[in-house]
C-alpha distance (Angstrom), angle and dihedral (degrees) to the residues before:
residue distance angle dihedral
M1 . . .
R2 3.77 . .
S3 3.78 92.0 .
Y4 3.83 90.0 56.4
Q5 3.85 88.4 53.5
V6 3.85 91.1 50.8
Q7 3.87 90.5 48.2
Y8 3.74 90.9 48.9
N9 3.75 93.3 50.2
Q10 3.71 93.7 49.4
A11 3.83 91.3 48.0
A12 3.77 90.7 49.1
E13 3.84 91.8 50.3
E14 3.86 90.4 48.6
L15 3.84 89.8 50.4
A16 3.75 92.6 49.1
E17 3.85 91.0 49.7
L18 3.81 91.3 50.0
R19 3.78 92.4 49.1
M20 3.81 89.5 50.6
Q21 3.76 90.8 50.3
E22 3.80 90.7 51.0
D23 3.88 91.7 48.8
R24 3.76 89.0 48.8
S25 3.81 91.0 51.5
I26 3.76 90.7 49.8
M27 3.82 94.6 47.6
Q28 3.80 91.5 44.5
D29 3.78 92.0 61.9
A30 3.80 95.8 40.8
L31 3.74 121.2 104.4
I32 3.89 93.4 -153.5
V33 3.90 123.5 29.2
A34 3.83 114.5 -160.9
M35 3.80 126.0 178.6
T36 3.74 146.4 143.8
T37 3.78 124.8 -99.5
T38 3.74 89.8 -94.0
G39 3.73 90.2 54.2
A40 3.81 92.0 47.8
S41 3.80 88.3 53.4
R42 3.77 95.5 44.3
Y43 3.83 93.2 46.3
H44 3.79 98.6 37.5
N45 3.81 95.2 120.0
V46 3.81 91.8 45.1
L47 3.85 92.1 50.5
R48 3.76 90.0 49.0
D49 3.72 93.5 47.9
I50 3.83 98.3 45.2
G51 3.84 95.7 36.4
P52 3.81 99.0 -153.5
R53 3.83 116.8 -146.8
I54 3.85 93.1 -134.5
V55 3.77 127.6 30.1
I56 3.77 126.3 178.5
V57 3.85 114.3 -167.6
E58 3.87 125.1 176.0
E59 3.83 119.4 -120.1
V60 3.72 99.9 -23.8
I61 3.71 118.2 111.9
F62 3.83 92.6 131.9
F63 3.80 92.3 40.8
F64 3.77 93.1 46.7
K65 3.84 91.1 50.0
S66 3.83 89.6 49.4
L67 3.70 90.5 57.0
K68 3.81 91.2 50.0
L69 3.82 91.2 -132.8
I70 3.81 93.9 133.0
Q71 3.81 93.8 81.0
Y72 3.90 90.4 57.8
C73 3.83 94.7 58.5
D74 3.73 135.1 71.8
R75 3.75 95.4 -156.3
K76 3.75 132.4 20.4
W77 3.80 134.7 -172.8
F78 3.72 123.6 -169.7
Q79 3.81 117.0 -161.6
K80 3.68 116.4 -152.8
N81 3.82 120.8 -165.3
């Protein structure tokens, strides 16, 4: 039973990595990247690596600054509800 759990965990990690690579590929080719604060947190490393020219993030000026993502972008828009 334990070996199945290990296999499952390995497969789940591989799937998560493949999904992250797919998302990175999509964002890398995008002119504008828009996301929620949760997305900005989840994709922090991707955003840092690809350095999109325009990023739109919802309600997060303090959060965005804390991630230090502002320095990687040419233009930023922050939407406030």
